[in-house]
C-alpha positions as CSV (number, residue, x, y, z in Angstrom):
1,X,75.6,143.9,92.9
2,X,78.7,142.8,94.2
3,X,78.5,144.5,97.2
4,X,75.0,143.2,98.0
5,X,76.2,140.0,97.9
6,X,79.2,140.7,100.3
7,X,76.7,142.4,102.9
8,X,74.1,139.7,102.2
9,X,77.2,136.7,103.5
10,X,77.8,139.0,106.1
11,X,74.2,139.1,107.8
12,X,73.9,135.4,107.3
13,X,77.2,135.0,109.2
14,X,75.8,137.5,111.8
15,X,72.5,135.8,111.7
16,X,74.1,132.2,112.7
17,X,75.9,133.7,115.4
18,X,73.3,135.6,116.7
19,X,71.0,132.6,117.3
20,X,74.0,130.6,118.5
21,X,74.4,133.5,121.0
22,X,70.9,133.0,122.3
23,X,70.7,129.1,122.8
24,X,73.9,129.5,124.7
25,X,73.8,132.8,126.6
26,X,70.0,133.6,127.1
27,X,69.8,132.3,130.5
28,X,72.8,135.0,131.2
29,X,71.4,137.9,129.9
30,X,68.3,139.8,131.4
31,X,64.8,139.9,129.9
32,X,65.6,143.2,128.0
33,X,68.4,142.1,126.5
34,X,66.9,138.8,125.5
35,X,64.0,141.0,123.6
36,X,66.9,143.6,122.1
37,X,68.3,140.2,120.3
38,X,65.8,138.4,118.9
39,X,64.2,142.5,118.0
40,X,67.6,142.7,116.0
41,X,67.5,139.3,114.6
42,X,64.1,139.6,113.4
43,X,65.2,142.8,111.5
44,X,67.8,141.6,110.3
45,X,65.8,138.6,108.6
46,X,63.1,140.8,107.1
47,X,66.4,143.2,105.7
48,X,67.4,140.1,103.9
49,X,64.1,139.4,102.3
50,X,64.3,143.3,101.0
51,X,66.4,144.7,98.1
52,X,67.3,147.7,99.8
53,X,71.2,147.6,100.5
54,X,70.9,150.4,102.9
55,X,68.8,148.6,105.4
56,X,70.7,145.5,105.0
57,X,73.5,147.6,106.0
58,X,71.8,149.6,109.1
59,X,70.5,146.2,110.5
60,X,73.3,144.3,109.9
61,X,75.4,146.8,111.5
62,X,73.2,147.4,114.5
63,X,73.0,143.5,114.9
64,X,76.8,143.2,115.1
65,X,76.7,146.0,117.7
66,X,74.0,144.2,120.1
67,X,76.2,141.2,119.8
68,X,79.5,143.0,120.9
69,X,77.7,143.5,124.2
70,X,76.0,140.3,124.5
71,X,78.0,137.5,122.4
72,X,80.7,136.4,125.0
73,X,83.3,134.6,123.4
74,X,81.1,134.0,120.2
75,X,81.5,137.7,119.1
76,X,83.1,138.8,117.6
77,X,84.8,135.5,116.3
78,X,87.9,134.5,118.2
79,X,90.5,131.9,116.7
80,X,90.9,130.0,119.8
81,X,87.5,130.2,120.9
82,X,86.6,129.1,118.0
83,X,88.7,126.3,117.0
84,X,90.0,125.1,120.5
85,X,86.7,123.6,120.7
86,X,86.4,121.8,117.6
87,X,90.1,120.9,118.4
88,X,89.0,119.6,121.9
89,X,85.8,117.7,120.6
90,X,87.9,116.1,117.6
91,X,90.4,114.8,120.2
92,X,87.9,113.1,122.1
93,X,86.3,111.3,119.1
94,X,89.4,109.9,118.1
95,X,90.4,108.9,121.6
96,X,87.1,107.3,122.4
97,X,87.2,105.4,118.3
98,X,91.3,104.3,119.4
99,X,90.5,103.2,122.6
100,X,86.9,101.4,122.5
101,X,86.5,100.4,118.5
102,X,89.5,100.5,116.0
103,X,92.8,100.9,117.1
104,X,95.6,101.8,114.5
105,X,98.6,99.1,115.0
106,X,102.0,99.2,112.8
107,X,103.6,95.8,112.4
108,X,107.3,96.0,113.3
109,X,108.7,92.5,112.9
110,X,108.4,89.6,110.8
111,X,107.1,87.1,113.0
112,X,104.1,86.7,111.0
113,X,105.4,87.4,107.5
114,X,104.2,86.4,105.0
115,X,100.6,86.8,106.3
116,X,101.5,90.3,107.3
117,X,104.8,92.0,106.7
118,X,107.0,93.9,108.9
119,X,110.1,96.0,108.4
120,X,111.9,95.2,105.5
121,X,115.1,96.5,103.7
122,X,115.7,97.4,100.4
123,X,119.3,97.7,99.6
124,X,120.6,99.7,96.4
125,X,124.0,98.4,94.8
126,X,125.7,99.3,91.7
127,X,123.9,96.5,89.8
128,X,120.6,97.9,91.4
129,X,121.1,101.2,92.2
130,X,118.4,103.8,93.8
131,X,116.0,104.8,91.5
132,X,115.5,108.6,90.4
133,X,112.8,111.4,91.9
134,X,109.9,110.2,90.5
135,X,110.3,106.2,90.9
136,X,111.7,107.1,94.7
137,X,108.6,109.1,95.1
138,X,106.2,106.5,93.5
139,X,107.4,103.9,96.1
140,X,107.3,106.3,99.0
141,X,103.9,106.4,98.1
142,X,103.3,102.6,97.7
143,X,104.9,102.0,100.8
144,X,106.2,104.7,103.2
145,X,110.2,104.1,103.8
146,X,113.2,105.9,105.5
147,X,116.6,106.2,103.5
148,X,120.1,105.2,104.9
149,X,123.5,106.4,103.6
150,X,126.7,105.1,105.0
151,X,129.6,107.0,104.0
152,X,133.3,105.9,105.2
153,X,135.0,108.4,107.9
154,X,138.3,107.6,106.8
155,X,140.4,105.2,104.6
156,X,141.2,101.5,105.8
157,X,139.7,98.4,106.9
158,X,135.9,98.1,108.0
159,X,135.8,96.0,110.8
160,X,132.4,94.8,112.4
161,X,131.9,94.4,116.5
162,X,129.8,91.5,117.2
163,X,128.3,89.6,119.9
164,X,129.7,86.5,121.0
165,X,127.9,83.2,120.0
166,X,127.1,82.7,124.0
167,X,125.6,86.2,124.5
168,X,121.9,86.0,125.1
169,X,121.4,89.5,122.6
170,X,123.1,87.5,119.6
171,X,119.5,86.0,119.4
172,X,118.4,88.9,118.1
173,X,121.6,90.0,115.4
174,X,125.0,89.1,115.5
175,X,126.3,92.8,115.1
176,X,126.8,94.4,118.4
177,X,124.2,97.0,119.1
178,X,123.0,99.4,122.2
179,X,119.2,100.1,122.8
180,X,119.5,104.0,123.4
181,X,116.1,106.5,123.4
182,X,116.2,109.3,121.0
183,X,114.1,112.3,119.9
184,X,113.3,111.9,116.1
185,X,111.2,114.2,116.6
186,X,109.3,111.9,119.1
187,X,110.9,109.8,121.9
188,X,111.4,106.1,120.9
189,X,114.0,103.2,121.5
190,X,116.6,102.6,118.8
191,X,119.6,99.9,117.8
192,X,122.6,102.1,117.9
193,X,125.3,100.4,115.8
194,X,129.2,101.5,115.6
195,X,131.3,100.2,113.0
196,X,135.0,101.1,112.5
197,X,137.0,101.8,109.6
198,X,140.6,101.6,111.3
199,X,140.0,103.3,114.2
200,X,137.2,105.8,113.0
201,X,133.9,105.1,113.8
202,X,130.9,105.1,112.4
203,X,127.4,105.8,114.1
204,X,124.0,103.9,112.8
205,X,120.9,104.1,114.1
206,X,117.7,101.7,113.4
207,X,114.5,101.1,114.6
208,X,114.7,98.9,117.8
209,X,113.1,95.7,116.4
210,X,115.6,95.7,113.0
211,X,118.9,94.1,112.8
212,X,121.9,95.3,110.6
213,X,122.8,91.9,110.0
214,X,121.5,91.2,106.5
215,X,121.7,94.5,105.2
216,X,125.4,94.3,105.7
217,X,124.8,90.8,104.0
218,X,123.2,92.3,100.7
219,X,125.4,95.4,100.9
220,X,128.9,93.9,101.1
221,X,129.1,90.3,101.2
222,X,126.3,88.5,99.2
223,X,129.0,87.7,96.7
224,X,130.9,85.0,98.7
225,X,128.4,84.1,101.8
226,X,124.6,83.1,101.7
227,X,124.0,84.7,105.1
228,X,125.5,87.0,107.7
229,X,125.8,84.3,109.9
230,X,127.8,82.1,107.8
231,X,130.5,85.0,106.8
232,X,130.5,85.7,111.0
233,X,131.4,81.9,111.3
234,X,134.2,82.3,108.3
235,X,135.9,85.1,110.0
236,X,135.9,83.3,113.5
237,X,137.1,79.7,112.6
238,X,140.0,81.4,110.5
239,X,140.9,83.9,113.4
240,X,139.8,86.8,111.7
241,X,138.9,89.0,114.0
242,X,140.4,91.1,117.0
243,X,139.2,92.1,120.6
244,X,138.7,95.9,121.0
245,X,138.0,97.2,124.4
246,X,136.2,94.0,125.5
247,X,134.6,93.8,121.8
248,X,135.2,91.3,119.2
249,X,135.7,93.1,116.1
250,X,135.6,90.8,112.6
251,X,137.8,92.1,110.0
252,X,136.9,92.4,106.5
253,X,138.5,92.1,103.2
254,X,136.6,96.1,102.6
255,X,139.2,99.2,102.2
256,X,137.1,101.9,101.7
257,X,138.0,105.5,100.7
258,X,137.3,108.2,102.5
259,X,133.5,109.4,101.6
260,X,133.3,106.4,100.1
261,X,129.4,104.8,99.9
262,X,129.3,101.5,102.3
263,X,125.9,100.8,102.4
264,X,122.5,102.9,100.9
265,X,119.6,100.9,101.9
266,X,115.7,101.9,102.8
267,X,114.0,100.8,105.9
268,X,110.1,99.9,104.9
269,X,107.4,100.3,107.0
270,X,105.7,97.1,108.2
271,X,101.9,96.7,107.3
272,X,99.6,99.2,109.2
273,X,96.2,97.8,110.5
274,X,93.1,98.4,112.3
275,X,92.8,96.3,115.4
276,X,89.3,95.8,116.4
277,X,88.9,96.3,120.0
278,X,85.0,95.9,120.0
279,X,84.4,92.3,119.4
280,X,86.4,90.6,122.4
281,X,84.1,92.5,124.9
282,X,80.9,90.3,123.5
283,X,82.3,87.3,122.5
284,X,85.7,84.9,123.0
285,X,88.6,84.9,120.8
286,X,88.2,82.0,117.7
287,X,91.1,79.7,117.5
288,X,93.3,81.1,114.1
289,X,92.0,85.1,115.0
290,X,95.5,87.2,114.6
291,X,95.1,88.2,118.2
292,X,96.9,92.2,119.7
293,X,98.1,92.2,123.3
294,X,99.8,94.3,125.3
295,X,102.9,92.8,127.0
296,X,103.2,95.0,130.0
297,X,100.1,93.0,131.4
298,X,102.6,89.7,131.1
299,X,104.7,88.6,134.4
300,X,107.3,87.2,131.9
301,X,107.4,90.3,129.4
302,X,107.8,92.9,132.6
303,X,111.4,94.0,131.7
304,X,110.7,94.9,128.3
305,X,109.2,98.4,127.5
306,X,105.3,98.3,127.0
307,X,104.3,97.1,123.6
308,X,101.8,95.3,121.4
309,X,102.3,92.0,119.9
310,X,100.6,90.5,117.2
311,X,100.0,86.4,117.2
312,X,97.9,83.5,115.6
313,X,95.9,82.4,118.2
314,X,96.4,78.3,118.1
315,X,95.4,76.9,121.4
316,X,92.3,77.9,123.5
317,X,92.0,77.2,127.5
318,X,92.3,73.3,128.4
319,X,94.1,72.7,125.0
320,X,97.1,70.8,124.6
321,X,99.9,71.6,121.8
322,X,102.8,69.9,120.5
323,X,104.9,70.4,117.4
324,X,106.4,67.6,115.5
325,X,108.0,70.0,112.7
326,X,106.6,70.9,110.7
327,X,103.2,70.4,112.2
328,X,101.7,71.9,115.0
329,X,99.5,69.5,117.0
330,X,96.6,70.4,119.1
331,X,94.9,67.8,121.2
332,X,96.6,65.1,119.4
333,X,95.3,66.2,115.9
334,X,97.0,68.5,113.2
335,X,95.8,71.7,114.0
336,X,93.2,73.0,111.5
337,X,90.9,76.1,110.9
338,X,93.1,78.9,109.4
339,X,94.9,79.1,106.0
340,X,98.1,79.6,107.8
341,X,98.0,76.4,109.8
342,X,97.2,74.4,106.5
343,X,100.6,76.3,104.7
344,X,102.6,75.8,107.5
345,X,102.0,72.0,107.8
346,X,102.4,71.8,104.3
347,X,105.2,74.1,103.8
348,X,103.5,76.1,101.0
349,X,106.0,78.8,99.4
350,X,106.5,81.5,101.8
351,X,105.9,79.2,105.0
352,X,108.5,77.1,106.5
353,X,106.4,75.0,108.9
354,X,106.4,75.0,112.8
355,X,109.8,74.9,114.7
356,X,110.2,72.8,117.7
357,X,111.6,74.8,120.4
358,X,111.2,76.2,123.8
359,X,108.1,74.8,125.8
360,X,107.4,73.1,122.7
361,X,110.5,71.8,122.1
362,X,110.9,68.1,120.6
363,X,108.8,65.5,123.0
364,X,107.4,68.3,125.2
365,X,103.7,69.0,125.5
366,X,102.0,72.3,127.3
367,X,98.6,72.3,128.8
368,X,96.7,76.0,128.5
369,X,95.5,76.8,131.6
370,X,92.0,78.7,132.4
371,X,91.6,82.1,130.8
372,X,94.8,82.0,129.2
373,X,95.2,81.7,125.0
374,X,98.5,80.7,123.2
375,X,99.8,82.4,120.3
376,X,102.5,82.0,118.0
377,X,103.7,83.6,114.5
378,X,102.7,82.2,111.2
379,X,106.7,82.5,110.8
380,X,107.5,79.8,113.2
381,X,111.1,80.0,113.1
382,X,111.8,83.7,113.5
383,X,108.8,84.3,116.1
384,X,109.5,85.3,119.6
385,X,105.7,83.8,120.8
386,X,104.3,81.5,123.8
387,X,107.0,78.9,123.7
388,X,109.2,81.5,125.1
389,X,107.2,83.8,127.1
390,X,104.0,81.3,128.1
391,X,100.3,81.7,127.8
392,X,98.9,84.8,127.3
393,X,96.4,85.9,129.8
394,X,92.9,86.8,128.7
395,X,93.7,90.4,130.1
396,X,96.3,90.8,128.0
397,X,94.4,90.6,124.8
398,X,93.6,93.9,122.9
399,X,91.6,92.9,120.3
400,X,92.0,91.1,116.8
401,X,93.6,92.2,113.8
402,X,90.8,94.0,111.3
403,X,92.2,95.5,107.9
404,X,95.2,96.4,106.8
405,X,95.1,99.9,105.2
406,X,98.4,100.4,104.4
407,X,100.6,100.2,102.3
408,X,99.1,99.4,99.0
409,X,100.0,95.9,98.4
410,X,98.8,92.3,97.7
411,X,98.0,92.4,101.9
412,X,95.5,95.5,101.5
413,X,92.2,94.5,102.8
414,X,90.6,92.4,105.5
415,X,92.8,90.5,107.7
416,X,93.6,86.7,107.3
C-alpha cells in the first residue's frame, strides 16, 4: 500500500512536469516528439486510474525517459532552474511594491516625537539592571534593540572629548565624534566616539543619528546634573578640562578600575512604517499629512548623503507662516487641521509647542513658493526642518506615512 502511494505521488509529479514541458517547449519539438509526449501523458493518466502497480511503474518510468530527452531545464528538476526563477519573480514583485505602492521606512530621530518615535536609549544601572534572559528576549520581540557594554581599558580618570560651543557640530551633540563608514555587515555611516581613561582610548560606534550625550548623562552624571549640557557648562566654568591634540577634554570625578563597566545600554529601533507612494500621483498633499521626502533632490541639502526625512506638512503653496511660540500661524490664524497642531499650541503632555528659530525666528514670516511645501517636526525644538533648509519642492516628495507596523506599541496602526 505504501509503495503504491509513493508511485502515485511520483506519477503525479511527472505528469505536472510533462504538462509544463508541453506548454513551454512544444514549439521547439518536432511533430513526432509532441505526439510521443502527449501519448506518454495519456498513458500515465490511464495508469493512475487503474490499480496495477506494475502498469504505473512502467508508464511513469517511460514518461520520465521521454522528459529526460525533451524536458530541457524542466526535467530532471534542477535547484537553480526552478528556484532562481521563483526568486527573480518574487524580487521583481517586491521591488514593484516598494517603489510604486508601499515603501518601508524606519524613523531615525525624534523630530516627530511623541507622534512617532525615533531611536531611544535605555540605560541600565545598579538600581535598574539589565533584565534576565527571558525578560530581555521579550523586550527584543516587542522592540528590537542593539546592546552596548562599555568597559574601561585601564584604571584612572575618565575624560570626555567635546566640541567647543562655537563648533557647528555641537548642535548635533556636545561629545566629540567623527562620521565613518563601516560594514556591520552592510555599509552604513556611524558616529565614532573616543573617550579616554588616562591616555587609553575607548572606541564606541553608534548610529549616525544618535548622540552619546544623554547616555553619558543617564549612566554617569544623573545624580548631580539635569542634563549633559549642564555638566558640560559646569566643567567649562570651573576650568575642569584640558586641551589635548587640539581636543577639549572634560575632566570627570569618575575613576574606573580596569575592565570595570562604565556604561551598559541598549538603543531601541525607531518606529518602522509603510510610506504610501501611490496617493500623491492622483491628489495633492493635504495640510497635516506626515510627509516623507528625499534630501538629494533639494539644493540646500546636497552636501548630505541621500536619505529620507519625515515631517508634518504645515504649509501649502502660497501660504504665509509665522511662529509666535508656542503657536504656529498660517495665513494670520493659528494653524488647524491636525491633532498635533492643537497639541503643540496647548502644550499638551509630550508637546512643547512651536519654537521661533531659523527662517521663522521671532518676528519673521515666510511665504511658500509655487510647487513647494513646508514641513516641520511635531517636536519643534528638536527638529531640523524647513525652518533651516527651506520649503520642500514637490519633486522631493516620496509619499505620506501610512501605517506603523513595528514595534508593537501604543503607536501601532494607521499613521496620524
